[in-house]
Backbone as XML, in Angstrom:
<?xml version="1.0"?>
<chain id="A" units="angstrom">
  <residue number="1" name="UNK">
    <atom name="N" x="-4.447" y="-8.046" z="-11.594"/>
    <atom name="CA" x="-5.180" y="-8.840" z="-10.626"/>
    <atom name="C" x="-6.661" y="-8.783" z="-10.991"/>
  </residue>
  <residue number="2" name="UNK">
    <atom name="N" x="-7.275" y="-9.915" z="-11.079"/>
    <atom name="CA" x="-8.682" y="-9.936" z="-11.454"/>
    <atom name="C" x="-9.553" y="-9.988" z="-10.208"/>
  </residue>
  <residue number="3" name="UNK">
    <atom name="N" x="-10.686" y="-9.351" z="-10.311"/>
    <atom name="CA" x="-11.671" y="-9.342" z="-9.244"/>
    <atom name="C" x="-12.921" y="-10.028" z="-9.785"/>
  </residue>
  <residue number="4" name="UNK">
    <atom name="N" x="-13.459" y="-10.989" z="-9.064"/>
    <atom name="CA" x="-14.638" y="-11.681" z="-9.577"/>
    <atom name="C" x="-15.832" y="-10.732" z="-9.713"/>
  </residue>
  <residue number="5" name="UNK">
    <atom name="N" x="-16.547" y="-10.894" z="-10.779"/>
    <atom name="CA" x="-17.781" y="-10.142" z="-11.041"/>
    <atom name="C" x="-17.575" y="-8.638" z="-11.157"/>
  </residue>
  <residue number="6" name="UNK">
    <atom name="N" x="-16.354" y="-8.204" z="-11.453"/>
    <atom name="CA" x="-16.101" y="-6.788" z="-11.681"/>
    <atom name="C" x="-15.426" y="-6.632" z="-13.042"/>
  </residue>
  <residue number="7" name="UNK">
    <atom name="N" x="-16.073" y="-5.932" z="-13.955"/>
    <atom name="CA" x="-15.458" y="-5.764" z="-15.274"/>
    <atom name="C" x="-14.186" y="-4.917" z="-15.194"/>
  </residue>
  <residue number="8" name="UNK">
    <atom name="N" x="-13.251" y="-5.213" z="-16.083"/>
    <atom name="CA" x="-12.008" y="-4.467" z="-16.150"/>
    <atom name="C" x="-12.099" y="-3.436" z="-17.267"/>
  </residue>
  <residue number="9" name="UNK">
    <atom name="N" x="-11.624" y="-2.246" z="-16.988"/>
    <atom name="CA" x="-11.527" y="-1.196" z="-17.981"/>
    <atom name="C" x="-10.096" y="-0.684" z="-17.968"/>
  </residue>
  <residue number="10" name="UNK">
    <atom name="N" x="-9.631" y="-0.257" z="-19.133"/>
    <atom name="CA" x="-8.256" y="0.199" z="-19.270"/>
    <atom name="C" x="-8.244" y="1.667" z="-19.656"/>
  </residue>
  <residue number="11" name="UNK">
    <atom name="N" x="-7.243" y="2.386" z="-19.167"/>
    <atom name="CA" x="-7.074" y="3.787" z="-19.544"/>
    <atom name="C" x="-5.692" y="3.970" z="-20.135"/>
  </residue>
  <residue number="12" name="UNK">
    <atom name="N" x="-5.597" y="4.918" z="-21.053"/>
    <atom name="CA" x="-4.311" y="5.361" z="-21.565"/>
    <atom name="C" x="-4.140" y="6.795" z="-21.096"/>
  </residue>
  <residue number="13" name="UNK">
    <atom name="N" x="-3.008" y="7.072" z="-20.504"/>
    <atom name="CA" x="-2.683" y="8.429" z="-20.073"/>
    <atom name="C" x="-1.362" y="8.835" z="-20.701"/>
  </residue>
  <residue number="14" name="UNK">
    <atom name="N" x="-1.277" y="10.075" z="-21.153"/>
    <atom name="CA" x="0.006" y="10.589" z="-21.645"/>
    <atom name="C" x="0.681" y="11.294" z="-20.480"/>
  </residue>
  <residue number="15" name="UNK">
    <atom name="N" x="1.999" y="11.207" z="-20.452"/>
    <atom name="CA" x="2.777" y="11.809" z="-19.380"/>
    <atom name="C" x="3.569" y="12.971" z="-19.964"/>
  </residue>
  <residue number="16" name="UNK">
    <atom name="N" x="3.397" y="14.146" z="-19.370"/>
    <atom name="CA" x="4.100" y="15.343" z="-19.832"/>
    <atom name="C" x="5.584" y="15.205" z="-19.496"/>
  </residue>
  <residue number="17" name="UNK">
    <atom name="N" x="6.472" y="15.409" z="-20.474"/>
    <atom name="CA" x="7.904" y="15.256" z="-20.207"/>
    <atom name="C" x="8.480" y="16.377" z="-19.349"/>
  </residue>
  <residue number="18" name="UNK">
    <atom name="N" x="7.755" y="17.475" z="-19.195"/>
    <atom name="CA" x="8.290" y="18.624" z="-18.456"/>
    <atom name="C" x="7.975" y="18.575" z="-16.964"/>
  </residue>
  <residue number="19" name="UNK">
    <atom name="N" x="6.737" y="18.258" z="-16.628"/>
    <atom name="CA" x="6.363" y="18.265" z="-15.214"/>
    <atom name="C" x="5.784" y="16.943" z="-14.718"/>
  </residue>
  <residue number="20" name="UNK">
    <atom name="N" x="5.656" y="15.941" z="-15.592"/>
    <atom name="CA" x="5.157" y="14.633" z="-15.168"/>
    <atom name="C" x="3.650" y="14.551" z="-15.016"/>
  </residue>
  <residue number="21" name="UNK">
    <atom name="N" x="2.945" y="15.626" z="-15.366"/>
    <atom name="CA" x="1.479" y="15.615" z="-15.270"/>
    <atom name="C" x="0.919" y="14.616" z="-16.277"/>
  </residue>
  <residue number="22" name="UNK">
    <atom name="N" x="-0.180" y="13.972" z="-15.898"/>
    <atom name="CA" x="-0.797" y="12.995" z="-16.794"/>
    <atom name="C" x="-2.130" y="13.522" z="-17.311"/>
  </residue>
  <residue number="23" name="UNK">
    <atom name="N" x="-2.443" y="13.139" z="-18.539"/>
    <atom name="CA" x="-3.712" y="13.467" z="-19.169"/>
    <atom name="C" x="-4.318" y="12.174" z="-19.679"/>
  </residue>
  <residue number="24" name="UNK">
    <atom name="N" x="-5.549" y="11.893" z="-19.300"/>
    <atom name="CA" x="-6.202" y="10.667" z="-19.746"/>
    <atom name="C" x="-6.614" y="10.829" z="-21.199"/>
  </residue>
  <residue number="25" name="UNK">
    <atom name="N" x="-6.155" y="9.894" z="-22.021"/>
    <atom name="CA" x="-6.467" y="9.899" z="-23.449"/>
    <atom name="C" x="-7.813" y="9.224" z="-23.689"/>
  </residue>
  <residue number="26" name="UNK">
    <atom name="N" x="-8.089" y="8.133" z="-22.954"/>
    <atom name="CA" x="-9.350" y="7.436" z="-23.149"/>
    <atom name="C" x="-9.519" y="6.269" z="-22.201"/>
  </residue>
  <residue number="27" name="UNK">
    <atom name="N" x="-10.746" y="5.757" z="-22.170"/>
    <atom name="CA" x="-11.112" y="4.591" z="-21.367"/>
    <atom name="C" x="-11.556" y="3.515" z="-22.346"/>
  </residue>
  <residue number="28" name="UNK">
    <atom name="N" x="-11.036" y="2.273" z="-22.161"/>
    <atom name="CA" x="-11.270" y="1.226" z="-23.136"/>
    <atom name="C" x="-11.712" y="-0.053" z="-22.445"/>
  </residue>
  <residue number="29" name="UNK">
    <atom name="N" x="-12.494" y="-0.858" z="-23.181"/>
    <atom name="CA" x="-13.044" y="-2.059" z="-22.575"/>
    <atom name="C" x="-12.095" y="-3.240" z="-22.574"/>
  </residue>
  <residue number="30" name="UNK">
    <atom name="N" x="-11.067" y="-3.250" z="-23.434"/>
    <atom name="CA" x="-10.114" y="-4.362" z="-23.434"/>
    <atom name="C" x="-8.775" y="-3.905" z="-24.003"/>
  </residue>
  <residue number="31" name="UNK">
    <atom name="N" x="-7.776" y="-4.789" z="-23.917"/>
    <atom name="CA" x="-6.438" y="-4.445" z="-24.370"/>
    <atom name="C" x="-6.372" y="-4.305" z="-25.891"/>
  </residue>
  <residue number="32" name="UNK">
    <atom name="N" x="-7.241" y="-4.985" z="-26.614"/>
    <atom name="CA" x="-7.269" y="-4.808" z="-28.070"/>
    <atom name="C" x="-7.591" y="-3.364" z="-28.423"/>
  </residue>
  <residue number="33" name="UNK">
    <atom name="N" x="-8.574" y="-2.801" z="-27.754"/>
    <atom name="CA" x="-8.938" y="-1.403" z="-28.002"/>
    <atom name="C" x="-7.778" y="-0.477" z="-27.646"/>
  </residue>
  <residue number="34" name="UNK">
    <atom name="N" x="-7.064" y="-0.792" z="-26.564"/>
    <atom name="CA" x="-5.913" y="0.019" z="-26.154"/>
    <atom name="C" x="-4.840" y="-0.004" z="-27.237"/>
  </residue>
  <residue number="35" name="UNK">
    <atom name="N" x="-4.524" y="-1.192" z="-27.732"/>
    <atom name="CA" x="-3.455" y="-1.282" z="-28.727"/>
    <atom name="C" x="-3.829" y="-0.585" z="-30.033"/>
  </residue>
  <residue number="36" name="UNK">
    <atom name="N" x="-5.088" y="-0.704" z="-30.436"/>
    <atom name="CA" x="-5.499" y="-0.003" z="-31.653"/>
    <atom name="C" x="-5.426" y="1.510" z="-31.468"/>
  </residue>
  <residue number="37" name="UNK">
    <atom name="N" x="-5.806" y="2.009" z="-30.307"/>
    <atom name="CA" x="-5.700" y="3.459" z="-30.065"/>
    <atom name="C" x="-4.242" y="3.890" z="-30.069"/>
  </residue>
  <residue number="38" name="UNK">
    <atom name="N" x="-3.378" y="3.090" z="-29.454"/>
    <atom name="CA" x="-1.955" y="3.442" z="-29.463"/>
    <atom name="C" x="-1.407" y="3.469" z="-30.890"/>
  </residue>
  <residue number="39" name="UNK">
    <atom name="N" x="-1.866" y="2.552" z="-31.736"/>
    <atom name="CA" x="-1.424" y="2.542" z="-33.137"/>
    <atom name="C" x="-1.897" y="3.785" z="-33.886"/>
  </residue>
  <residue number="40" name="UNK">
    <atom name="N" x="-3.068" y="4.307" z="-33.511"/>
    <atom name="CA" x="-3.631" y="5.491" z="-34.181"/>
    <atom name="C" x="-2.942" y="6.778" z="-33.776"/>
  </residue>
  <residue number="41" name="UNK">
    <atom name="N" x="-2.312" y="6.785" z="-32.607"/>
    <atom name="CA" x="-1.763" y="8.022" z="-32.061"/>
    <atom name="C" x="-0.460" y="8.402" z="-32.756"/>
  </residue>
  <residue number="42" name="UNK">
    <atom name="N" x="-0.279" y="9.704" z="-32.946"/>
    <atom name="CA" x="0.969" y="10.219" z="-33.499"/>
    <atom name="C" x="1.930" y="10.390" z="-32.325"/>
  </residue>
  <residue number="43" name="UNK">
    <atom name="N" x="3.015" y="9.652" z="-32.357"/>
    <atom name="CA" x="3.968" y="9.713" z="-31.248"/>
    <atom name="C" x="5.345" y="10.103" z="-31.768"/>
  </residue>
  <residue number="44" name="UNK">
    <atom name="N" x="6.137" y="10.662" z="-30.882"/>
    <atom name="CA" x="7.511" y="11.055" z="-31.175"/>
    <atom name="C" x="8.438" y="10.332" z="-30.210"/>
  </residue>
  <residue number="45" name="UNK">
    <atom name="N" x="9.713" y="10.343" z="-30.537"/>
    <atom name="CA" x="10.709" y="9.743" z="-29.650"/>
    <atom name="C" x="10.667" y="10.446" z="-28.291"/>
  </residue>
  <residue number="46" name="UNK">
    <atom name="N" x="10.572" y="9.673" z="-27.228"/>
    <atom name="CA" x="10.540" y="10.244" z="-25.884"/>
    <atom name="C" x="9.145" y="10.404" z="-25.315"/>
  </residue>
  <residue number="47" name="UNK">
    <atom name="N" x="8.094" y="10.240" z="-26.146"/>
    <atom name="CA" x="6.731" y="10.311" z="-25.618"/>
    <atom name="C" x="6.517" y="9.166" z="-24.647"/>
  </residue>
  <residue number="48" name="UNK">
    <atom name="N" x="5.809" y="9.452" z="-23.582"/>
    <atom name="CA" x="5.554" y="8.426" z="-22.562"/>
    <atom name="C" x="4.057" y="8.291" z="-22.355"/>
  </residue>
  <residue number="49" name="UNK">
    <atom name="N" x="3.596" y="7.045" z="-22.340"/>
    <atom name="CA" x="2.186" y="6.756" z="-22.111"/>
    <atom name="C" x="2.069" y="5.709" z="-21.016"/>
  </residue>
  <residue number="50" name="UNK">
    <atom name="N" x="0.998" y="5.783" z="-20.278"/>
    <atom name="CA" x="0.763" y="4.845" z="-19.181"/>
    <atom name="C" x="-0.570" y="4.149" z="-19.422"/>
  </residue>
  <residue number="51" name="UNK">
    <atom name="N" x="-0.549" y="2.810" z="-19.382"/>
    <atom name="CA" x="-1.772" y="2.017" z="-19.520"/>
    <atom name="C" x="-2.089" y="1.440" z="-18.146"/>
  </residue>
  <residue number="52" name="UNK">
    <atom name="N" x="-3.299" y="1.686" z="-17.675"/>
    <atom name="CA" x="-3.708" y="1.196" z="-16.356"/>
    <atom name="C" x="-4.997" y="0.394" z="-16.472"/>
  </residue>
  <residue number="53" name="UNK">
    <atom name="N" x="-5.130" y="-0.586" z="-15.592"/>
    <atom name="CA" x="-6.341" y="-1.403" z="-15.524"/>
    <atom name="C" x="-7.148" y="-0.968" z="-14.302"/>
  </residue>
  <residue number="54" name="UNK">
    <atom name="N" x="-8.439" y="-0.800" z="-14.479"/>
    <atom name="CA" x="-9.335" y="-0.402" z="-13.399"/>
    <atom name="C" x="-10.499" y="-1.385" z="-13.321"/>
  </residue>
  <residue number="55" name="UNK">
    <atom name="N" x="-11.012" y="-1.563" z="-12.130"/>
    <atom name="CA" x="-12.157" y="-2.451" z="-11.920"/>
    <atom name="C" x="-13.369" y="-1.609" z="-11.559"/>
  </residue>
  <residue number="56" name="UNK">
    <atom name="N" x="-14.465" y="-1.892" z="-12.241"/>
    <atom name="CA" x="-15.708" y="-1.169" z="-11.996"/>
    <atom name="C" x="-16.434" y="-1.826" z="-10.832"/>
  </residue>
  <residue number="57" name="UNK">
    <atom name="N" x="-16.689" y="-1.050" z="-9.804"/>
    <atom name="CA" x="-17.331" y="-1.566" z="-8.605"/>
    <atom name="C" x="-18.683" y="-0.880" z="-8.414"/>
  </residue>
  <residue number="58" name="UNK">
    <atom name="N" x="-19.603" y="-1.609" z="-7.809"/>
    <atom name="CA" x="-20.931" y="-1.047" z="-7.546"/>
    <atom name="C" x="-20.994" y="-0.545" z="-6.105"/>
  </residue>
  <residue number="59" name="UNK">
    <atom name="N" x="-21.971" y="0.280" z="-5.833"/>
    <atom name="CA" x="-22.164" y="0.788" z="-4.472"/>
    <atom name="C" x="-22.476" y="-0.362" z="-3.515"/>
  </residue>
  <residue number="60" name="UNK">
    <atom name="N" x="-23.211" y="-1.340" z="-3.984"/>
    <atom name="CA" x="-23.562" y="-2.490" z="-3.142"/>
    <atom name="C" x="-22.305" y="-3.257" z="-2.728"/>
  </residue>
  <residue number="61" name="UNK">
    <atom name="N" x="-21.408" y="-3.505" z="-3.683"/>
    <atom name="CA" x="-20.157" y="-4.202" z="-3.371"/>
    <atom name="C" x="-19.308" y="-3.407" z="-2.383"/>
  </residue>
  <residue number="62" name="UNK">
    <atom name="N" x="-19.232" y="-2.112" z="-2.606"/>
    <atom name="CA" x="-18.431" y="-1.260" z="-1.718"/>
    <atom name="C" x="-19.048" y="-1.182" z="-0.323"/>
  </residue>
  <residue number="63" name="UNK">
    <atom name="N" x="-20.380" y="-1.161" z="-0.238"/>
    <atom name="CA" x="-21.052" y="-1.130" z="1.069"/>
    <atom name="C" x="-20.776" y="-2.415" z="1.839"/>
  </residue>
  <residue number="64" name="UNK">
    <atom name="N" x="-20.811" y="-3.554" z="1.156"/>
    <atom name="CA" x="-20.495" y="-4.829" z="1.824"/>
    <atom name="C" x="-19.061" y="-4.837" z="2.332"/>
  </residue>
  <residue number="65" name="UNK">
    <atom name="N" x="-18.137" y="-4.387" z="1.503"/>
    <atom name="CA" x="-16.730" y="-4.351" z="1.906"/>
    <atom name="C" x="-16.527" y="-3.384" z="3.064"/>
  </residue>
  <residue number="66" name="UNK">
    <atom name="N" x="-17.206" y="-2.236" z="3.039"/>
    <atom name="CA" x="-17.099" y="-1.253" z="4.115"/>
    <atom name="C" x="-17.615" y="-1.831" z="5.429"/>
  </residue>
  <residue number="67" name="UNK">
    <atom name="N" x="-18.774" y="-2.484" z="5.392"/>
    <atom name="CA" x="-19.336" y="-3.067" z="6.617"/>
    <atom name="C" x="-18.431" y="-4.159" z="7.173"/>
  </residue>
  <residue number="68" name="UNK">
    <atom name="N" x="-17.853" y="-4.966" z="6.303"/>
    <atom name="CA" x="-16.924" y="-6.011" z="6.748"/>
    <atom name="C" x="-15.686" y="-5.379" z="7.388"/>
  </residue>
  <residue number="69" name="UNK">
    <atom name="N" x="-15.190" y="-4.323" z="6.782"/>
    <atom name="CA" x="-14.019" y="-3.629" z="7.327"/>
    <atom name="C" x="-14.319" y="-3.048" z="8.711"/>
  </residue>
  <residue number="70" name="UNK">
    <atom name="N" x="-15.478" y="-2.418" z="8.863"/>
    <atom name="CA" x="-15.830" y="-1.832" z="10.152"/>
    <atom name="C" x="-15.979" y="-2.912" z="11.225"/>
  </residue>
  <residue number="71" name="UNK">
    <atom name="N" x="-16.570" y="-4.035" z="10.862"/>
    <atom name="CA" x="-16.713" y="-5.152" z="11.797"/>
    <atom name="C" x="-15.346" y="-5.658" z="12.239"/>
  </residue>
  <residue number="72" name="UNK">
    <atom name="N" x="-14.435" y="-5.809" z="11.279"/>
    <atom name="CA" x="-13.087" y="-6.277" z="11.605"/>
    <atom name="C" x="-12.334" y="-5.286" z="12.469"/>
  </residue>
  <residue number="73" name="UNK">
    <atom name="N" x="-12.531" y="-4.001" z="12.251"/>
    <atom name="CA" x="-11.866" y="-2.982" z="13.073"/>
    <atom name="C" x="-12.350" y="-3.037" z="14.525"/>
  </residue>
  <residue number="74" name="UNK">
    <atom name="N" x="-13.654" y="-3.181" z="14.706"/>
    <atom name="CA" x="-14.206" y="-3.271" z="16.058"/>
    <atom name="C" x="-13.676" y="-4.521" z="16.752"/>
  </residue>
  <residue number="75" name="UNK">
    <atom name="N" x="-13.651" y="-5.628" z="16.043"/>
    <atom name="CA" x="-13.139" y="-6.887" z="16.592"/>
    <atom name="C" x="-11.671" y="-6.724" z="17.002"/>
  </residue>
  <residue number="76" name="UNK">
    <atom name="N" x="-10.871" y="-6.108" z="16.145"/>
    <atom name="CA" x="-9.455" y="-5.894" z="16.450"/>
    <atom name="C" x="-9.294" y="-4.997" z="17.669"/>
  </residue>
  <residue number="77" name="UNK">
    <atom name="N" x="-10.069" y="-3.929" z="17.742"/>
    <atom name="CA" x="-9.964" y="-3.009" z="18.873"/>
    <atom name="C" x="-10.304" y="-3.712" z="20.183"/>
  </residue>
  <residue number="78" name="UNK">
    <atom name="N" x="-11.326" y="-4.568" z="20.175"/>
    <atom name="CA" x="-11.681" y="-5.320" z="21.377"/>
    <atom name="C" x="-10.556" y="-6.259" z="21.778"/>
  </residue>
  <residue number="79" name="UNK">
    <atom name="N" x="-9.997" y="-6.989" z="20.795"/>
    <atom name="CA" x="-8.897" y="-7.912" z="21.084"/>
    <atom name="C" x="-7.681" y="-7.160" z="21.590"/>
  </residue>
  <residue number="80" name="UNK">
    <atom name="N" x="-7.395" y="-6.027" z="21.001"/>
    <atom name="CA" x="-6.244" y="-5.236" z="21.408"/>
    <atom name="C" x="-6.421" y="-4.683" z="22.820"/>
  </residue>
  <residue number="81" name="UNK">
    <atom name="N" x="-7.651" y="-4.293" z="23.145"/>
    <atom name="CA" x="-7.928" y="-3.771" z="24.483"/>
    <atom name="C" x="-7.696" y="-4.861" z="25.525"/>
  </residue>
  <residue number="82" name="UNK">
    <atom name="N" x="-8.141" y="-6.079" z="25.252"/>
    <atom name="CA" x="-7.931" y="-7.205" z="26.168"/>
    <atom name="C" x="-6.442" y="-7.463" z="26.335"/>
  </residue>
  <residue number="83" name="UNK">
    <atom name="N" x="-5.690" y="-7.449" z="25.241"/>
    <atom name="CA" x="-4.243" y="-7.667" z="25.315"/>
    <atom name="C" x="-3.569" y="-6.597" z="26.162"/>
  </residue>
  <residue number="84" name="UNK">
    <atom name="N" x="-3.956" y="-5.347" z="25.960"/>
    <atom name="CA" x="-3.365" y="-4.252" z="26.730"/>
    <atom name="C" x="-3.682" y="-4.388" z="28.219"/>
  </residue>
  <residue number="85" name="UNK">
    <atom name="N" x="-4.909" y="-4.773" z="28.539"/>
    <atom name="CA" x="-5.280" y="-4.955" z="29.941"/>
    <atom name="C" x="-4.487" y="-6.098" z="30.571"/>
  </residue>
  <residue number="86" name="UNK">
    <atom name="N" x="-4.348" y="-7.204" z="29.861"/>
    <atom name="CA" x="-3.570" y="-8.330" z="30.384"/>
    <atom name="C" x="-2.104" y="-7.967" z="30.545"/>
  </residue>
  <residue number="87" name="UNK">
    <atom name="N" x="-1.562" y="-7.212" z="29.591"/>
    <atom name="CA" x="-0.163" y="-6.806" z="29.687"/>
    <atom name="C" x="0.032" y="-5.847" z="30.858"/>
  </residue>
  <residue number="88" name="UNK">
    <atom name="N" x="-0.893" y="-4.922" z="31.048"/>
    <atom name="CA" x="-0.793" y="-3.988" z="32.173"/>
    <atom name="C" x="-0.856" y="-4.751" z="33.491"/>
  </residue>
  <residue number="89" name="UNK">
    <atom name="N" x="-1.731" y="-5.723" z="33.569"/>
    <atom name="CA" x="-1.852" y="-6.539" z="34.771"/>
    <atom name="C" x="-0.556" y="-7.317" z="35.015"/>
  </residue>
  <residue number="90" name="UNK">
    <atom name="N" x="0.001" y="-7.878" z="33.961"/>
    <atom name="CA" x="1.249" y="-8.644" z="34.066"/>
    <atom name="C" x="2.397" y="-7.755" z="34.548"/>
  </residue>
  <residue number="91" name="UNK">
    <atom name="N" x="2.536" y="-6.572" z="33.962"/>
    <atom name="CA" x="3.628" y="-5.687" z="34.365"/>
    <atom name="C" x="3.447" y="-5.188" z="35.797"/>
  </residue>
  <residue number="92" name="UNK">
    <atom name="N" x="2.213" y="-4.974" z="36.205"/>
    <atom name="CA" x="1.942" y="-4.513" z="37.572"/>
    <atom name="C" x="2.322" y="-5.626" z="38.558"/>
  </residue>
  <residue number="93" name="UNK">
    <atom name="N" x="1.946" y="-6.862" z="38.264"/>
    <atom name="CA" x="2.294" y="-8.001" z="39.140"/>
    <atom name="C" x="3.798" y="-8.205" z="39.183"/>
  </residue>
  <residue number="94" name="UNK">
    <atom name="N" x="4.447" y="-8.028" z="38.076"/>
    <atom name="CA" x="5.906" y="-8.199" z="37.992"/>
    <atom name="C" x="6.617" y="-7.138" z="38.835"/>
  </residue>
  <residue number="95" name="UNK">
    <atom name="N" x="6.116" y="-5.895" z="38.790"/>
    <atom name="CA" x="6.718" y="-4.818" z="39.590"/>
    <atom name="C" x="6.504" y="-5.041" z="41.086"/>
  </residue>
  <residue number="96" name="UNK">
    <atom name="N" x="5.351" y="-5.583" z="41.434"/>
    <atom name="CA" x="5.048" y="-5.830" z="42.859"/>
    <atom name="C" x="5.955" y="-6.940" z="43.419"/>
  </residue>
  <residue number="97" name="UNK">
    <atom name="N" x="6.322" y="-7.915" z="42.602"/>
    <atom name="CA" x="7.195" y="-9.001" z="43.052"/>
    <atom name="C" x="8.612" y="-8.505" z="43.270"/>
  </residue>
  <residue number="98" name="UNK">
    <atom name="N" x="9.016" y="-7.498" z="42.535"/>
    <atom name="CA" x="10.402" y="-7.013" z="42.648"/>
    <atom name="C" x="10.573" y="-6.080" z="43.782"/>
  </residue>
</chain>
């Protein structure tokens, strides 16, 4: 998945066959670099490697996303509170009619 204005970096991790622990082999700027590193590595049958894509984010981008998230949470809490109050009122009126 691509993110606008965020560079992608790739990592290669080796996976230990005994306990599943991972060790990062390197960080690479593109898939060409990943494939060349994999070609350079001495591997045996059963070796497992994991290639992952990461997006580099800035503090400014994360601060904007955090503020938007907090705003949305407050908005949701207010809407939910109104719904709960209306539902409580509805159930109270329904019980009084019965």
